[in-house]
C-alpha positions, 0 to 999 in steps of 0.5 A: 346590541339592541336595546331590548338585550338589556330589559331582563338585565336591569330587573335583575341588577336592581333586584339584587340587594333586598329593599323591605319597604313596609315601614315597619320593623322586620318579623321577628320570632317572639316579641313581648306585648308589654314594654320591657325594662330591660329596653329602656336605656339612657341615651346620653345626657339629655334623652332616653330610649325604649326598644322592642324587646325580642328573642332569637329563635335560640331564646336569647333576649335581645333589643331592637331599636328602629328608626334612630336619628343620626344626622339632621334631615338633609332637607331644604338648606341640607340637601346637597350639603355634608350631614349635620350631627344630631344628637338624641334629646328627650324620650322617644320609642324606637319601635319602627323603621324610619322611612327609607331613602328616595329610590324607584321600586323598580329602577328598570321602568323608573316608577313607584318613587318610594321613600322620603328626603327625611331618612338619615335613620339607624338601627340597633339591635343588642343582646339583653345580658350582664350589665356592664358587659361591653359588646363588639359591634357590627355596622352593616352598609347596604348594597343597591347600586348606590340607588336602592336599599335600606337598613331594614334586615330580615332578623339578627338571630345568630348575630344576637346569640354570638353576643354582638351589637348590630347596626344598620343604616339609611344613607342617601342614594342616586342623585340626592347622594351622589349628584356632583355639580361643582360650579354650584358647590355640589361636591357629591359623595354625600352617601359616603359622608352620611356613612361616615356620620353614622359612624361618628354617632356609633363612636359616641353613642354605642356604649349606652347599648352595650357596644363597645366603640373600640371594637367596631367592625364595618361590613358592607356588600356589593355597592356598600362593599366598595363604599366601605373599602373607600372608607379604609382609604380616607383619613377621616375615617380613621378610628371610626372602626376597627375591622372591615368585611368587604362582601362581593364588592370592590372600590375597583369595580367599573361601577363604583366610581363614576369618571365621565361625570361631565357628561352625565351632569350635562345630560342631566341639566338639560332635564332639570328646571334648576340652575343655581344651588338654591334652585335645586334645593327648592325643587320637590325632590320627586322633581330631581328624580323625574329628570333622572328618569333617562339614565339606564342601566347598561350591563355588558361584558366590559363594564356595568355602568349603573348609573350617573349617580355614584361616587365621584372624584372631587375636583378641589382637594380640601378637608372636605373632600371625600377622595381626589385621587382615582381608586385604583391609585389609592390602593396602589400608593396609599396606606390603608387603615392597618385593620383586620380586612375579611374580603369574600365573593360568591362562587358565581356572582353576576355570572347567571344574571348576564344571560343576555350578554351576546356581544362586545360594549364598553362604557367610557368609564374608564380613565384610559378609555376615551380614544375611539381607536383604543377602544376599537382595538381592544374590542377586536382583540377580545372577540378574537380570544372569544372565538378561539375560546369556543373553536377549542372548546374552552366554552360551548358558545360566545355568549358563555365567554362573554358571560364570564368576562362580564363576570371577571370584569364587573366583580371577580378580578376588582375583588381579587386586585383589592385582595392583592393590594391590601396584602402589600400593606396590612400585617401578614395576620390581618388579611382573609379571603372568603369564597362562598359557594353553597347553594341552598334555600336561604339564598333568596335571590337564586331560588326565589327572586330570579327564578324566571331569568336564571339559567339555574342549572349551574351549581353556586351562589350568585351575588347576594346569597351569602346574606341570608346565612349572615342575617336571618333568612327571609324563609326563617319560619319556614326552616324552623317549622321544617327543620329536617328539610332545611338542616343543610341551610341550618347548619351552614348559617350557623357556621357562617355567623360563628366565623363572622362573629369571630372575625368582629370579637377578635379580627381572626374568624377562627382564633382557635379551631372551630368548634363547628367547622373543625378547621383552622383559617389562614390569614391570606398573605402572597408575600408568604405564600399562604394563598388559602382561602376558605370555601363555604359549601356544605363542607367547609375547606380550605383551597388555594387561590389559582388565578394563573390557571383562569384565561379570564383572569389573565386576560382582564389584567392585561385589560385592566391595566390598559384601561386604567393607566396611561403608560399602557400599549394595549394593542400590543399587549393583548396581541401577545396575550392573543398569540401566547393563548392561541399557540397553546390551545392550538398545541393542545398545551393545558399542563399547569407549567404552561399557565405558569409560563403564560402568567409570568409572561404577562407579568413581564409585559405588563408594567 
């Protein structure tokens, strides 16, 4: 694949997650000019805090506290170190966001470095209601490929209307958050450890804002979803949250963990003028990012290998290590925290963002992908399947085949695999599965940012669109001024937030039939043959998972086993799949029992 093929993809990949960089609060519908006693609180024994008094567009009053430090600044001796607890002291006015963590404004060109190293801030939004009431808490971890993003959001109107306390946060990104250099005692995963420190802060302090520390739900999107899923299996995180929402991400995705870290480290060290830990800490942080400029995104159909600075395995298991076992082993062999989990995906995810994937390419970021011969043989067989798909009319072009495979490999299959593994360990009423399909004007990325890149004739929601229906959308003022034009969007927004709020409150999105959507959403349980998921479109409907009839899913199921499990015999199994699929297509078979038999054959052949 030529370098130019990647160019548009790189822009699209980074801009998936919004990064507001103004350093001031997001625009609100109404705010009071004078300080309001309702937003003045005692914060611990030695601190007081003043926030901003706001109102939602339904006139519910709430307080916003921006830029609260939850850990000591990670500078000097605390660079490349675990976060250090910081308790509030004195009196503070929390009226503006703290600095975002260092990141490039445009990751493709890697220019315009934004943010400051002193960036470990969180923000709290809390209803102004009866004193003494404890409200459920929603903590949001942003996405951004572990190299971009922040805790700044457009608004929390409907979440406040539903009487939740909402917390958003920054965490260290890129080289500062995820560099691993064991010889210098730089263990990596600092961004994940920052998130845990923020959760500890919530446990100590959220009651002062009216939040209930015993009812905390952790929600992450994209890379943030992979991160919060990692926390589910991390013993020190136990008890820090009591529910989990996983939006369009998975710890099993090829971009969620770096296995080939030594190659990355060796390349990075050639361009940075530091050798010892003290030298790494003395360098201006901008020089650390300059050395990072050579690492480019690669987006191809078998791997979206974002960057060298993502979560990694820590070589020496100890109390400080975040994880030392690969996630695909953890989710299979270890018991997660038994808390309610809601897993979500959008209907098209990355598919519309990969229009220039024309050919096969695979990184080495897989445990069983170091052999050039295995890599070559997998590529040949997958190419053959693509040829059959085009010849028999399953796809209009091989390019379309690659796009669908890219989407399956990078998001859809890792999400479904996580869902299956969670179902083996959680209670039968603790797991819920959501698919967001609504293609509306609150989907900022498809409707605003990517207009010039997308093949927008395909209906559906892309990666990130659902955020505009959970948080306040970027164009809320326009929607309120033209309610009839945005009637569908506002309706979906209200109903979606109701489901999220119910999950945060009760661990169940429909503890009783929803007044707004009129449905009762059952928990997901393959063991009990309950495989319904909620599909969110203009109408909210229950559907049944049907992966056994999805050729991309069936194919990647085998490839995944080959890539991650050393006992796999990839060539034999892929050839068996190719022969089965080819014979079915040639014979014109497309009945359900044909695909059921194919799925059964695959299960029998894959250990």
